[in-house]
N, C-alpha and C positions, 0 to 999 in steps of 0.2 A: 853138106853132110851135118847131121845133127850131132851135137856134142854137149856133154854135161861138164860143169866146171865146179870144183870144190877148192875154195881158198881157205887154208887153215890158219891164216894169220891171226884171226880173232880169238881162236881157242887153242893156240899153240901150247899153252901150259895146262890144259885141262884134259888129261889122259882119257877119261871115260867119255867125254864129249867127242874126242877125236875118233875113237873106235866107233861110236854111234854114227857120226857123220860119214865115216868111210863105209860102214855097213849100209847106211841109207842110200848113199849115192850108187853103190854097186847094185843094190836091190832095184833102184829106179831105172838104171841102165838096162838091167835084164828085163824088167817088166815092160819098158818102153822100146826094147830092142835098139838101144842106142849103141853105136859101135865104138865110140871114143869118150873116155872120161879124162879130163885134165885135172890133175891134183896139184895144188900149189902149197907145198910145205914151206916154201921160202928158203932163203939161203942159210943164214944163221950158222950154227955150229954143225949142222948136218944131222943132229939127233932126231929131229922131227921126221926128216926124210927116211932115216933108218927105221923109225917106228912105223911109218906108212908101209915101207917095203916088208917089214916083219908081219904086219897085219895082212898084207896081200899074199904072203907065202903060207898062211895058215891052211891046213888041209880042207877045212869046210868052205873056204873062200876061193881057193885056187881053181876049182873046176868052172867057176863062173866066167872067167876071162881067158883070153887067148894068149896075150903077152903084155909085158911092161916095157915101155920105151923111156929111157932117160933122155931128156932134152939136152942135146949137145951144146946148144947155145946158151941155155939158161939152167944152171945147176939147181935152182930152186923149183923145178917143175918136172912132173912125171906124167906120162900118158899111159892109160890102161886101155888096151884094145880088146874088144869083144868080137866074137864070131857067132853068128846065129844061123 
């Protein structure tokens, strides 16, 4: 199964780049009909993960994906599932 991956370690402290990266990867998943996007905010304080979840909960983003799965084995990883 095709999957996209976004690792936020490089831009963890650049809020505007994070939103843009998240936006881009969701757009790409929808455009290419990819069912799974793995987002890696990393472990840290959990602030970046919260930011990612807040981004995904926005009204204009939410209709694009089906559900969010938190990785039970790796706190620093989220999966966004799409349904086409």
